C-alpha positions as a Markdown table, in Angstrom:
| # | Residue | x | y | z |
|---|---|---|---|---|
| 1 | Unk | -25.1 | 1.8 | 7.6 |
| 2 | Unk | -21.7 | 0.3 | 6.9 |
| 3 | Unk | -20.9 | -2.9 | 5.0 |
| 4 | Unk | -18.1 | -4.4 | 3.0 |
| 5 | Unk | -19.7 | -2.6 | 0.1 |
| 6 | Unk | -19.5 | 0.9 | 1.6 |
| 7 | Unk | -15.8 | 0.3 | 2.5 |
| 8 | Unk | -14.9 | -1.0 | -1.0 |
| 9 | Unk | -16.5 | 1.9 | -2.8 |
| 10 | Unk | -15.9 | 4.6 | -0.2 |
| 11 | Unk | -19.6 | 5.5 | -0.2 |
| 12 | Unk | -22.0 | 6.3 | 2.7 |
| 13 | Unk | -24.8 | 3.8 | 1.9 |
| 14 | Unk | -24.8 | 0.2 | 0.4 |
| 15 | Unk | -27.1 | 1.3 | -2.4 |
| 16 | Unk | -26.2 | 1.1 | -6.1 |
| 17 | Unk | -27.9 | 2.6 | -9.2 |
| 18 | Unk | -28.1 | 0.0 | -11.9 |
| 19 | Unk | -26.4 | 0.9 | -15.2 |
| 20 | Unk | -29.5 | 1.2 | -17.5 |
| 21 | Unk | -29.2 | 2.3 | -21.1 |
| 22 | Unk | -30.8 | 5.7 | -21.8 |
| 23 | Unk | -31.6 | 6.0 | -18.1 |
| 24 | Unk | -28.3 | 6.0 | -16.1 |
| 25 | Unk | -27.1 | 9.3 | -17.5 |
| 26 | Unk | -24.4 | 11.5 | -15.9 |
| 27 | Unk | -27.2 | 13.5 | -14.1 |
| 28 | Unk | -28.8 | 10.5 | -12.5 |
| 29 | Unk | -25.4 | 8.9 | -11.7 |
| 30 | Unk | -24.2 | 12.1 | -10.0 |
| 31 | Unk | -27.5 | 12.5 | -8.1 |
| 32 | Unk | -27.0 | 9.0 | -6.6 |
| 33 | Unk | -23.3 | 9.6 | -5.9 |
| 34 | Unk | -24.1 | 13.0 | -4.2 |
| 35 | Unk | -26.7 | 11.3 | -2.0 |
| 36 | Unk | -24.1 | 8.8 | -0.8 |
| 37 | Unk | -24.7 | 5.8 | -3.0 |
| 38 | Unk | -22.8 | 4.4 | -6.1 |
| 39 | Unk | -24.2 | 5.4 | -9.5 |
| 40 | Unk | -23.3 | 3.3 | -12.5 |
| 41 | Unk | -23.1 | 5.2 | -15.8 |
| 42 | Unk | -24.5 | 3.2 | -18.7 |
| 43 | Unk | -22.4 | 3.1 | -21.9 |
| 44 | Unk | -23.9 | 0.2 | -23.8 |
| 45 | Unk | -25.5 | 2.4 | -26.4 |
| 46 | Unk | -22.8 | 5.0 | -26.6 |
| 47 | Unk | -20.0 | 5.3 | -29.1 |
| 48 | Unk | -16.4 | 5.9 | -27.8 |
| 49 | Unk | -16.6 | 9.7 | -27.9 |
| 50 | Unk | -20.0 | 9.8 | -26.3 |
| 51 | Unk | -18.6 | 7.5 | -23.6 |
| 52 | Unk | -15.7 | 9.8 | -22.9 |
| 53 | Unk | -17.9 | 12.8 | -22.8 |
| 54 | Unk | -20.3 | 11.1 | -20.4 |
| 55 | Unk | -17.5 | 10.3 | -18.0 |
| 56 | Unk | -16.2 | 13.8 | -18.0 |
| 57 | Unk | -19.7 | 15.2 | -17.6 |
| 58 | Unk | -20.3 | 13.0 | -14.6 |
| 59 | Unk | -17.0 | 14.2 | -13.0 |
| 60 | Unk | -18.3 | 17.8 | -13.4 |
| 61 | Unk | -21.4 | 17.0 | -11.5 |
| 62 | Unk | -19.9 | 15.0 | -8.6 |
| 63 | Unk | -16.7 | 14.6 | -6.8 |
| 64 | Unk | -17.8 | 11.4 | -5.2 |
| 65 | Unk | -16.9 | 7.9 | -6.4 |
| 66 | Unk | -19.0 | 6.6 | -9.4 |
| 67 | Unk | -18.9 | 3.6 | -11.7 |
| 68 | Unk | -19.5 | 3.0 | -15.4 |
| 69 | Unk | -20.5 | -0.2 | -17.2 |
| 70 | Unk | -19.7 | -2.1 | -20.3 |
| 71 | Unk | -21.8 | -4.9 | -21.8 |
| 72 | Unk | -19.3 | -7.0 | -23.6 |
| 73 | Unk | -22.0 | -8.7 | -25.6 |
| 74 | Unk | -22.8 | -5.5 | -27.4 |
| 75 | Unk | -20.8 | -4.6 | -30.6 |
| 76 | Unk | -18.1 | -2.1 | -29.9 |
| 77 | Unk | -18.2 | -2.2 | -26.2 |
| 78 | Unk | -14.6 | -3.5 | -25.8 |
| 79 | Unk | -13.7 | -0.1 | -27.3 |
| 80 | Unk | -15.9 | 1.6 | -24.6 |
| 81 | Unk | -14.1 | -0.5 | -21.9 |
| 82 | Unk | -10.8 | 0.9 | -23.1 |
| 83 | Unk | -12.1 | 4.4 | -22.8 |
| 84 | Unk | -13.2 | 3.8 | -19.2 |
| 85 | Unk | -9.7 | 2.5 | -18.5 |
| 86 | Unk | -8.1 | 5.5 | -20.2 |
| 87 | Unk | -10.2 | 7.8 | -18.1 |
| 88 | Unk | -9.5 | 5.8 | -15.0 |
| 89 | Unk | -13.1 | 5.5 | -13.9 |
| 90 | Unk | -13.0 | 4.6 | -10.2 |
| 91 | Unk | -15.3 | 1.5 | -10.6 |
| 92 | Unk | -15.9 | -0.4 | -13.8 |
| 93 | Unk | -18.8 | -2.8 | -14.0 |
| 94 | Unk | -18.8 | -5.4 | -16.8 |
| 95 | Unk | -21.3 | -8.0 | -17.9 |
| 96 | Unk | -22.0 | -10.7 | -20.5 |
| 97 | Unk | -18.3 | -11.5 | -21.3 |
| 98 | Unk | -14.9 | -12.4 | -19.9 |
| 99 | Unk | -13.4 | -9.6 | -17.9 |
| 100 | Unk | -9.9 | -10.7 | -16.8 |
| 101 | Unk | -8.3 | -8.2 | -19.1 |
| 102 | Unk | -10.5 | -5.4 | -17.6 |
| 103 | Unk | -9.6 | -6.3 | -14.0 |
| 104 | Unk | -5.9 | -6.4 | -14.8 |
| 105 | Unk | -6.0 | -2.9 | -16.4 |
| 106 | Unk | -8.2 | -1.3 | -13.8 |
| 107 | Unk | -6.3 | -2.7 | -10.8 |
| 108 | Unk | -3.1 | -1.3 | -12.4 |
| 109 | Unk | -4.4 | 2.3 | -11.7 |
| 110 | Unk | -6.0 | 1.4 | -8.4 |
| 111 | Unk | -9.6 | 1.1 | -9.5 |
| 112 | Unk | -12.3 | -1.4 | -8.6 |
| 113 | Unk | -14.1 | -4.0 | -10.8 |
| 114 | Unk | -17.6 | -5.3 | -10.4 |
| 115 | Unk | -18.9 | -8.2 | -12.5 |
| 116 | Unk | -22.7 | -8.7 | -13.1 |
| 117 | Unk | -23.7 | -12.3 | -13.0 |
| 118 | Unk | -26.8 | -14.5 | -12.9 |
| 119 | Unk | -25.3 | -17.9 | -12.1 |
| 120 | Unk | -22.9 | -19.6 | -9.7 |
| 121 | Unk | -20.7 | -20.6 | -12.6 |
| 122 | Unk | -20.2 | -17.1 | -13.8 |
| 123 | Unk | -19.8 | -15.8 | -10.3 |
| 124 | Unk | -16.9 | -18.1 | -9.6 |
| 125 | Unk | -15.4 | -17.3 | -13.0 |
| 126 | Unk | -15.6 | -13.6 | -12.3 |
| 127 | Unk | -13.9 | -14.0 | -8.9 |
| 128 | Unk | -11.1 | -16.0 | -10.6 |
| 129 | Unk | -10.7 | -13.3 | -13.1 |
| 130 | Unk | -10.1 | -10.8 | -10.3 |
| 131 | Unk | -13.4 | -9.0 | -9.8 |
| 132 | Unk | -13.6 | -7.2 | -6.5 |
| 133 | Unk | -17.4 | -7.6 | -6.1 |
| 134 | Unk | -20.4 | -9.0 | -7.9 |
| 135 | Unk | -23.8 | -7.7 | -8.8 |
| 136 | Unk | -26.0 | -10.8 | -8.6 |
| 137 | Unk | -29.2 | -10.3 | -10.7 |
| 138 | Unk | -32.2 | -12.4 | -9.9 |
| 139 | Unk | -35.3 | -13.3 | -12.0 |
| 140 | Unk | -37.4 | -10.3 | -10.7 |
| 141 | Unk | -35.1 | -7.7 | -12.2 |
| 142 | Unk | -35.8 | -5.4 | -15.1 |
| 143 | Unk | -33.8 | -6.1 | -18.1 |
| 144 | Unk | -31.4 | -9.1 | -18.2 |
| 145 | Unk | -32.2 | -10.9 | -14.9 |
| 146 | Unk | -31.4 | -14.6 | -14.5 |
| 147 | Unk | -33.7 | -17.6 | -14.4 |
| 148 | Unk | -33.5 | -18.0 | -10.6 |
| 149 | Unk | -35.2 | -15.7 | -8.1 |
| 150 | Unk | -33.2 | -13.4 | -5.8 |
| 151 | Unk | -34.4 | -15.2 | -2.7 |
| 152 | Unk | -32.3 | -18.3 | -3.5 |
| 153 | Unk | -29.8 | -16.9 | -5.9 |
| 154 | Unk | -28.3 | -14.3 | -3.6 |
| 155 | Unk | -27.5 | -16.7 | -0.6 |
| 156 | Unk | -26.3 | -19.4 | -3.0 |
| 157 | Unk | -23.7 | -17.1 | -4.6 |
| 158 | Unk | -22.8 | -15.4 | -1.3 |
| 159 | Unk | -21.9 | -18.8 | 0.1 |
| 160 | Unk | -19.9 | -19.7 | -3.0 |
| 161 | Unk | -17.6 | -16.6 | -3.3 |
| 162 | Unk | -15.4 | -14.6 | -0.9 |
| 163 | Unk | -16.0 | -11.2 | -2.4 |
| 164 | Unk | -18.8 | -8.7 | -1.7 |
| 165 | Unk | -22.2 | -9.4 | -3.3 |
| 166 | Unk | -24.6 | -6.7 | -4.4 |
| 167 | Unk | -28.2 | -8.0 | -4.7 |
| 168 | Unk | -30.2 | -7.0 | -7.7 |
| 169 | Unk | -33.7 | -7.9 | -8.8 |
| 170 | Unk | -36.8 | -7.1 | -6.7 |
| 171 | Unk | -35.3 | -4.4 | -4.5 |
| 172 | Unk | -37.1 | -1.1 | -4.2 |
| 173 | Unk | -37.2 | -0.2 | -0.5 |
| 174 | Unk | -35.6 | -0.6 | 2.9 |
| 175 | Unk | -37.3 | -3.9 | 3.6 |
| 176 | Unk | -35.5 | -5.3 | 0.5 |
| 177 | Unk | -32.2 | -3.9 | 1.7 |
| 178 | Unk | -32.6 | -5.5 | 5.1 |
| 179 | Unk | -33.6 | -8.8 | 3.4 |
| 180 | Unk | -30.6 | -8.7 | 1.1 |
| 181 | Unk | -28.3 | -8.2 | 4.0 |
| 182 | Unk | -29.9 | -11.2 | 5.8 |
| 183 | Unk | -29.4 | -13.3 | 2.7 |
| 184 | Unk | -25.7 | -12.6 | 2.8 |
| 185 | Unk | -25.4 | -9.7 | 0.4 |
| 186 | Unk | -23.5 | -6.5 | 1.3 |
| 187 | Unk | -25.9 | -4.1 | -0.4 |
| 188 | Unk | -28.4 | -3.7 | -3.2 |
| 189 | Unk | -28.6 | -2.4 | -6.7 |
| 190 | Unk | -31.9 | -0.7 | -7.8 |
| 191 | Unk | -33.0 | 0.0 | -11.3 |
| 192 | Unk | -36.8 | 0.4 | -11.5 |
| 193 | Unk | -36.8 | 2.4 | -8.2 |
| 194 | Unk | -34.2 | 4.9 | -9.5 |
| 195 | Unk | -35.8 | 4.9 | -13.0 |
| 196 | Unk | -38.9 | 6.4 | -11.3 |
| 197 | Unk | -37.2 | 9.4 | -9.6 |
| 198 | Unk | -37.3 | 13.2 | -10.2 |
| 199 | Unk | -33.8 | 13.2 | -11.7 |
| 200 | Unk | -34.4 | 10.3 | -14.0 |
| 201 | Unk | -34.4 | 11.2 | -17.7 |
| 202 | Unk | -37.2 | 8.7 | -18.4 |
| 203 | Unk | -40.4 | 10.1 | -19.9 |
| 204 | Unk | -42.9 | 11.2 | -17.3 |
| 205 | Unk | -45.5 | 8.8 | -18.9 |
| 206 | Unk | -43.1 | 5.9 | -18.2 |
| 207 | Unk | -42.8 | 6.9 | -14.6 |
| 208 | Unk | -46.5 | 7.0 | -14.3 |
| 209 | Unk | -46.7 | 3.5 | -15.7 |
| 210 | Unk | -44.3 | 2.3 | -13.0 |
| 211 | Unk | -46.6 | 3.7 | -10.3 |
| 212 | Unk | -49.7 | 2.3 | -11.9 |
| 213 | Unk | -48.4 | -1.2 | -12.6 |
| 214 | Unk | -48.6 | -4.2 | -10.2 |
| 215 | Unk | -46.1 | -7.0 | -9.5 |
| 216 | Unk | -47.9 | -9.1 | -12.2 |
| 217 | Unk | -47.7 | -6.5 | -15.0 |
| 218 | Unk | -44.4 | -7.6 | -16.6 |
| 219 | Unk | -43.2 | -10.1 | -19.2 |
| 220 | Unk | -40.0 | -12.1 | -19.3 |
| 221 | Unk | -38.8 | -12.9 | -22.9 |
| 222 | Unk | -35.8 | -13.2 | -25.1 |
| 223 | Unk | -37.7 | -11.9 | -28.1 |
| 224 | Unk | -37.0 | -8.2 | -27.6 |
| 225 | Unk | -33.3 | -7.8 | -27.7 |
| 226 | Unk | -32.2 | -11.5 | -28.1 |
| 227 | Unk | -31.5 | -12.2 | -24.5 |
| 228 | Unk | -34.0 | -13.1 | -21.7 |
| 229 | Unk | -35.1 | -9.9 | -20.1 |
| 230 | Unk | -38.1 | -8.4 | -18.2 |
| 231 | Unk | -40.3 | -5.6 | -19.6 |
| 232 | Unk | -43.6 | -3.9 | -18.8 |
| 233 | Unk | -46.5 | -5.9 | -20.3 |
| 234 | Unk | -47.5 | -3.4 | -23.0 |
| 235 | Unk | -48.7 | -3.4 | -26.6 |
| 236 | Unk | -45.2 | -2.6 | -27.8 |
| 237 | Unk | -43.7 | -5.5 | -25.9 |
| 238 | Unk | -46.4 | -7.9 | -27.2 |
| 239 | Unk | -46.0 | -6.7 | -30.8 |
| 240 | Unk | -42.2 | -7.1 | -30.8 |
| 241 | Unk | -42.4 | -10.6 | -29.2 |
| 242 | Unk | -44.5 | -11.8 | -32.1 |
| 243 | Unk | -42.1 | -10.6 | -34.8 |
| 244 | Unk | -40.4 | -13.3 | -36.9 |
| 245 | Unk | -36.8 | -12.6 | -37.9 |
| 246 | Unk | -34.1 | -14.2 | -40.0 |
| 247 | Unk | -30.4 | -13.5 | -41.0 |
| 248 | Unk | -31.4 | -11.2 | -43.9 |
| 249 | Unk | -33.3 | -8.9 | -41.5 |
| 250 | Unk | -30.3 | -9.0 | -39.2 |
| 251 | Unk | -28.1 | -7.6 | -42.0 |
| 252 | Unk | -30.6 | -4.8 | -42.6 |
| 253 | Unk | -31.0 | -4.1 | -38.9 |
| 254 | Unk | -27.2 | -4.1 | -38.4 |
| 255 | Unk | -27.1 | -0.7 | -40.1 |
| 256 | Unk | -29.0 | 0.8 | -37.2 |
| 257 | Unk | -26.6 | -0.7 | -34.6 |
| 258 | Unk | -23.6 | 0.4 | -36.6 |
| 259 | Unk | -24.9 | 4.0 | -36.8 |
| 260 | Unk | -25.8 | 4.1 | -33.1 |
| 261 | Unk | -22.4 | 2.8 | -31.9 |
| 262 | Unk | -20.3 | 4.6 | -34.6 |
| 263 | Unk | -19.0 | 1.3 | -36.1 |
| 264 | Unk | -18.2 | 0.6 | -39.8 |
| 265 | Unk | -21.3 | -1.1 | -41.1 |
| 266 | Unk | -19.5 | -3.5 | -43.5 |
| 267 | Unk | -17.3 | -4.8 | -40.7 |
| 268 | Unk | -20.3 | -5.4 | -38.4 |
| 269 | Unk | -22.3 | -7.0 | -41.2 |
| 270 | Unk | -19.4 | -9.3 | -42.0 |
| 271 | Unk | -19.2 | -10.4 | -38.4 |
| 272 | Unk | -22.9 | -11.1 | -38.4 |
| 273 | Unk | -22.7 | -13.3 | -41.5 |
| 274 | Unk | -19.8 | -15.3 | -40.0 |
| 275 | Unk | -21.5 | -15.7 | -36.6 |
| 276 | Unk | -24.1 | -18.2 | -37.8 |
| 277 | Unk | -27.9 | -18.3 | -37.9 |
| 278 | Unk | -28.6 | -18.0 | -34.1 |
| 279 | Unk | -26.3 | -15.1 | -33.5 |
| 280 | Unk | -27.6 | -13.4 | -36.6 |
| 281 | Unk | -31.1 | -13.5 | -35.3 |
| 282 | Unk | -29.9 | -12.3 | -31.9 |
| 283 | Unk | -28.3 | -9.3 | -33.6 |
| 284 | Unk | -31.5 | -8.5 | -35.4 |
| 285 | Unk | -33.4 | -8.5 | -32.2 |
| 286 | Unk | -30.7 | -6.4 | -30.5 |
| 287 | Unk | -31.3 | -3.7 | -33.1 |
| 288 | Unk | -35.0 | -3.9 | -32.6 |
| 289 | Unk | -34.5 | -3.7 | -28.8 |
| 290 | Unk | -32.2 | -0.7 | -29.0 |
| 291 | Unk | -34.9 | 1.2 | -31.0 |
| 292 | Unk | -37.7 | 0.0 | -28.7 |
| 293 | Unk | -35.9 | 0.9 | -25.5 |
| 294 | Unk | -35.3 | 4.4 | -26.8 |
| 295 | Unk | -39.0 | 4.8 | -27.8 |
| 296 | Unk | -40.2 | 3.5 | -24.4 |
| 297 | Unk | -37.7 | 5.2 | -22.1 |
| 298 | Unk | -37.2 | 8.6 | -23.7 |
| 299 | Unk | -40.5 | 9.1 | -25.5 |
| 300 | Unk | -42.8 | 7.1 | -23.2 |
| 301 | Unk | -44.3 | 5.4 | -26.3 |
| 302 | Unk | -45.3 | 1.9 | -25.2 |
| 303 | Unk | -47.3 | 1.3 | -28.4 |
| 304 | Unk | -44.0 | 1.1 | -30.4 |
| 305 | Unk | -41.4 | 0.8 | -27.6 |
| 306 | Unk | -40.7 | -1.2 | -24.5 |
| 307 | Unk | -39.9 | -0.2 | -20.9 |
| 308 | Unk | -37.6 | -2.5 | -18.9 |
| 309 | Unk | -39.5 | -2.8 | -15.6 |
| 310 | Unk | -38.8 | -5.1 | -12.6 |
| 311 | Unk | -41.5 | -6.9 | -10.7 |
| 312 | Unk | -40.7 | -4.5 | -7.8 |
| 313 | Unk | -42.7 | -1.9 | -9.7 |
| 314 | Unk | -45.7 | -3.1 | -7.7 |
| 315 | Unk | -43.9 | -1.7 | -4.5 |
| 316 | Unk | -43.5 | 1.8 | -6.0 |
| 317 | Unk | -46.3 | 4.3 | -5.6 |
| 318 | Unk | -44.5 | 7.6 | -5.8 |
| 319 | Unk | -41.9 | 9.6 | -7.7 |
| 320 | Unk | -39.3 | 11.0 | -5.3 |
| 321 | Unk | -35.9 | 12.7 | -5.6 |
| 322 | Unk | -32.9 | 10.4 | -5.5 |
| 323 | Unk | -31.9 | 11.7 | -2.1 |
| 324 | Unk | -35.4 | 10.9 | -0.7 |
| 325 | Unk | -35.3 | 7.4 | -2.1 |
| 326 | Unk | -31.9 | 6.7 | -0.5 |
| 327 | Unk | -32.6 | 8.3 | 2.8 |
| 328 | Unk | -36.0 | 6.5 | 3.1 |
| 329 | Unk | -34.5 | 3.2 | 2.0 |
| 330 | Unk | -31.8 | 3.4 | 4.7 |
| 331 | Unk | -34.3 | 4.4 | 7.4 |
| 332 | Unk | -36.6 | 1.6 | 6.5 |
| 333 | Unk | -33.8 | -1.0 | 6.4 |
| 334 | Unk | -32.6 | 0.1 | 9.9 |
| 335 | Unk | -36.1 | -0.2 | 11.3 |
| 336 | Unk | -36.6 | -3.6 | 9.7 |
| 337 | Unk | -33.3 | -4.9 | 11.1 |
| 338 | Unk | -34.3 | -3.6 | 14.6 |
| 339 | Unk | -37.6 | -5.4 | 14.4 |
| 340 | Unk | -35.8 | -8.6 | 13.5 |
| 341 | Unk | -33.6 | -8.5 | 16.6 |
């Protein structure tokens, strides 16, 4: 199946692994790349040396094109972006920030840039800033999806821009891929589906939760990591959503963020103080979210932690290898498109 996406990335299938913190590791990224898709390495919770090591480990595991992401909203991630550029990662995916300086540097070495967006405004800005493609994330997605559902967001943005669109949010099988192509996208990005694969580092208990849960078993809230996002409806999610925070707790929690990302705590704390009340509370929630994601994803502890989970979890009833997921998705999409003729 060839689209503008397969041509842009030099891959076999228009299928992308979302860059999910603690999940999209070198092993999972390489598995997707080796099966003909594009894997996005997650660097949001890595410090600069861990980021460099993860890129080099990915290169040991695959000789196919791969991507790496930077979440510019996270503290320290501009430094991570510079590491990706130094290492000349073939495709860089950025989100939650202005990426013109990234596109300029990546294009200088012949790389490709993909911006993740949730609105038409941000899609147009990313295109002006030189992005080569967009990941358009609808409301159904795990993690930081937008306020608008994929069914209307994808065609709206596809009509507004001239660059390829990758549909994200609600996609877990070949019917979704066929639908995305019909909506004007050039491929799909899947997070929840790849999270629940044999190669995924996620705790087996979390994968079992994905199989067991229905389309109605998620919550959408900004009270976990400070930004609107979707998680499995669990005791951990509900507990964290009820927590009351203030700038003092932000300062205390900032130690955890600084330690995780290898940043000087006093510098980070100073930035929080100067950022104002709202941003301070967001930072406190970010620290809570980092800890909760780790507990949910790596330990499978949904009493203390959270698990980002898209509504498409209700479409998933098995744990396959990455290669099986990709081959089945492509076969289902081709069959669906044939039926529609």
